[in-house]
C-alpha positions as CSV (number, residue, x, y, z in Angstrom):
1,X,318.4,-31.1,207.1
2,X,317.2,-30.4,210.6
3,X,313.7,-31.5,212.0
4,X,312.1,-29.8,215.5
5,X,311.2,-32.3,217.8
6,X,307.9,-31.5,219.5
7,X,308.6,-29.4,223.5
8,X,306.8,-29.9,226.1
9,X,305.0,-27.2,228.0
10,X,307.6,-26.6,230.9
11,X,310.5,-26.7,228.1
12,X,308.4,-24.5,226.0
13,X,308.4,-21.7,229.5
14,X,311.8,-23.0,229.8
15,X,313.2,-22.0,226.6
16,X,310.5,-18.4,226.8
17,X,312.3,-18.1,230.4
18,X,316.0,-18.3,229.7
19,X,315.2,-16.3,226.3
20,X,314.1,-13.3,228.4
21,X,317.4,-13.6,230.2
22,X,316.7,-15.0,233.4
23,X,319.2,-17.2,235.6
24,X,318.7,-20.9,234.7
25,X,318.2,-21.0,238.7
26,X,315.1,-19.0,238.8
27,X,313.6,-20.4,236.0
28,X,314.1,-24.0,237.7
29,X,312.9,-22.3,240.6
30,X,309.5,-20.7,239.3
31,X,309.1,-24.0,236.6
32,X,309.5,-26.3,239.7
33,X,312.3,-28.5,237.8
34,X,315.4,-28.9,239.4
35,X,318.4,-26.8,237.8
36,X,320.2,-30.2,237.0
37,X,317.1,-30.4,234.6
38,X,317.8,-26.8,232.6
39,X,321.3,-27.5,232.4
40,X,319.9,-31.0,230.2
41,X,317.8,-28.5,228.2
42,X,320.6,-26.2,227.7
43,X,323.2,-29.1,226.9
44,X,322.1,-29.4,224.4
45,X,322.9,-27.5,221.2
46,X,319.1,-26.8,219.8
47,X,317.4,-26.0,222.1
48,X,320.8,-23.2,223.3
49,X,320.7,-22.3,219.8
50,X,316.6,-21.5,220.2
51,X,317.7,-19.4,224.2
52,X,320.5,-17.4,222.5
53,X,318.8,-16.8,219.1
54,X,315.5,-15.6,221.5
55,X,317.9,-13.2,223.8
56,X,319.6,-11.7,220.6
57,X,316.0,-11.0,219.4
58,X,315.4,-9.2,223.4
59,X,318.7,-7.8,223.5
60,X,317.5,-5.7,220.3
61,X,314.6,-4.9,221.2
62,X,315.7,-3.8,224.2
63,X,318.6,-1.6,222.4
64,X,316.0,-0.2,219.9
65,X,313.5,1.0,223.3
66,X,316.4,2.3,224.8
67,X,317.7,4.4,221.1
68,X,314.1,5.7,221.5
69,X,314.0,7.3,224.7
70,X,316.9,9.0,223.8
71,X,316.0,10.4,221.0
72,X,313.3,11.5,223.2
73,X,315.8,13.2,226.1
74,X,317.7,14.5,223.8
75,X,314.5,16.5,222.1
76,X,313.6,17.6,225.5
77,X,317.1,18.4,225.9
78,X,317.8,20.6,223.2
79,X,314.6,22.0,223.9
80,X,316.0,23.7,227.0
81,X,318.9,24.8,226.6
82,X,317.7,26.5,223.2
């Protein structure tokens, strides 16, 4: 049974930024913490798993959006060539 550990506001923000693909160095700078603190967070396997899940979810959203744009481009292209 897994128990969730409460995160600080800084940890929540780091999670959100890292999960959206922002580099650890940029996250540290934007939150006013050290690169080593980000490294410590990422060394926690639960935190790292949450980052990986968020990255995957964000990638899925981008892929869906990209596919929608591809479909629109195909429609416009086929209308022009028909």
